[in-house]
C-alpha positions as CSV (number, residue, x, y, z in Angstrom):
1,M,2.4,19.0,-9.7
2,T,5.4,21.1,-8.7
3,M,6.4,21.3,-5.3
4,N,9.0,24.0,-3.6
5,V,11.0,24.4,-0.6
6,N,13.7,26.9,0.2
7,V,16.5,26.1,2.7
8,H,18.2,29.2,4.0
9,W,21.5,29.1,5.8
10,D,21.1,30.4,9.3
11,G,24.8,30.2,10.7
12,D,27.1,27.5,11.7
13,E,25.6,24.2,10.4
14,R,21.8,25.3,11.0
15,F,19.3,26.1,8.1
16,K,15.6,27.0,7.9
17,A,13.4,25.2,5.5
18,V,10.5,27.2,4.2
19,T,7.7,25.1,2.5
20,D,5.2,26.1,-0.1
21,S,2.4,25.4,2.6
22,G,4.1,28.2,4.8
23,F,5.7,26.2,7.3
24,D,9.4,26.6,8.6
25,V,11.3,23.7,9.7
26,M,14.8,24.2,11.3
27,I,17.5,21.7,10.4
28,D,20.6,21.5,12.5
29,R,23.5,19.1,12.1
30,D,24.5,19.6,15.7
31,L,21.0,19.1,17.2
32,K,20.8,22.2,19.0
33,Q,17.8,23.8,17.0
34,G,16.3,21.2,15.1
35,P,16.8,17.7,13.8
36,R,19.4,16.4,11.2
37,P,18.5,16.2,7.7
38,M,18.3,12.5,7.4
39,E,16.0,12.4,10.3
40,L,13.6,14.6,8.8
41,L,13.8,12.2,5.8
42,L,12.6,9.5,8.1
43,A,10.1,11.7,9.7
44,G,8.6,12.5,6.1
45,L,8.6,8.6,5.4
46,G,6.7,8.0,8.6
47,G,4.2,10.8,7.9
48,C,3.7,9.6,4.3
49,T,3.1,6.3,5.3
50,S,1.0,6.9,8.5
51,V,-1.4,9.2,6.5
52,D,-2.1,6.3,4.2
53,V,-2.5,3.7,7.0
54,M,-4.9,6.0,9.2
55,S,-7.0,6.9,5.9
56,I,-7.3,3.3,5.0
57,L,-8.4,2.2,8.4
58,R,-11.2,4.9,8.6
59,K,-12.4,3.9,5.4
60,A,-12.5,0.4,6.8
61,R,-14.5,1.6,9.8
62,Q,-11.7,0.5,12.3
63,D,-12.0,2.2,15.7
64,V,-8.2,3.6,16.1
65,T,-7.5,5.7,19.0
66,E,-3.7,5.9,18.4
67,C,-1.2,5.0,15.6
68,V,2.5,5.2,16.1
69,A,5.0,4.5,13.3
70,Q,8.2,3.5,14.9
71,I,11.1,3.7,12.2
72,E,14.5,2.2,12.6
73,A,17.1,2.8,9.9
74,E,20.4,1.6,9.0
75,R,23.0,3.7,7.1
76,A,26.2,2.6,5.1
77,D,29.5,3.1,6.8
78,T,30.9,4.9,3.8
79,V,30.2,8.4,2.4
80,P,27.6,8.8,1.3
81,S,26.0,7.3,4.3
82,V,22.7,6.5,2.5
83,F,20.0,4.4,4.1
84,T,20.4,0.9,3.3
85,K,17.6,-0.7,5.3
86,I,14.5,0.8,7.0
87,H,12.0,-1.0,9.0
88,V,8.6,0.6,9.9
89,K,6.5,-0.9,12.8
90,F,3.1,0.4,13.2
91,V,1.6,0.2,16.8
92,V,-2.1,0.7,16.4
93,T,-4.2,1.1,19.2
94,G,-8.0,0.7,19.2
95,H,-11.2,-1.1,20.0
96,N,-11.9,-4.6,18.5
97,L,-9.3,-3.7,15.5
98,K,-9.2,-6.4,12.9
99,P,-5.6,-7.6,12.2
100,S,-6.6,-8.3,8.5
101,A,-7.6,-4.7,8.1
102,V,-4.5,-3.4,9.8
103,E,-2.4,-5.7,7.6
104,R,-4.1,-4.5,4.5
105,A,-3.7,-0.8,5.3
106,V,0.0,-1.3,5.9
107,K,0.5,-3.3,2.7
108,L,-1.6,-1.0,0.5
109,S,0.5,2.0,1.8
110,A,3.8,0.2,1.2
111,E,3.3,-1.3,-2.0
112,Q,0.7,1.5,-3.9
113,Y,0.2,4.8,-1.9
114,C,3.5,6.1,0.0
115,S,5.3,8.0,-2.5
116,A,8.3,8.3,-0.1
117,S,8.6,4.7,0.7
118,L,8.3,3.8,-3.0
119,M,10.8,6.3,-4.0
120,L,13.4,5.2,-1.5
121,E,12.9,1.6,-2.6
122,K,13.5,2.5,-6.3
123,G,16.7,4.0,-4.9
124,G,18.0,0.8,-3.6
125,V,16.8,1.0,0.1
126,E,15.3,-2.2,1.6
127,I,12.1,-1.3,3.5
128,S,10.3,-3.6,5.7
129,H,7.0,-3.4,7.6
130,S,5.2,-5.0,10.6
131,F,2.5,-4.1,12.8
132,E,1.2,-4.6,16.4
133,I,-2.4,-4.2,17.6
134,V,-2.8,-3.0,20.9
135,E,-6.5,-3.2,22.7
136,A,-7.4,0.3,23.9
137,E,-8.8,0.5,27.5
């Protein structure tokens, strides 16, 4: 499977990424018109693992009303300032959620399904996961 993205210079330190699926994303080192590139990498990781977790929870018939992946990352102090550690905490809100189901969903995403997470780990990034369940009103 091939995937393509074109990144066009848009002046200064600003770029427009155009995806195969037809979406444009502004990238801006100065944060005037878009996020920094490394923020997008974390957003991609968060989106990848969140899609997995929600798919698994829906298949387990969990009544989820909200799911937030809170991602905190540390970067090396030297150039290149790569990610060294990333922690993904899921805050899952719903009705009568089973902790075992949420734990299983997070674990399956981390260990089997999330391509972004698995790729970063192979590159030497230490990735950890946790979750919190909030009962919906």
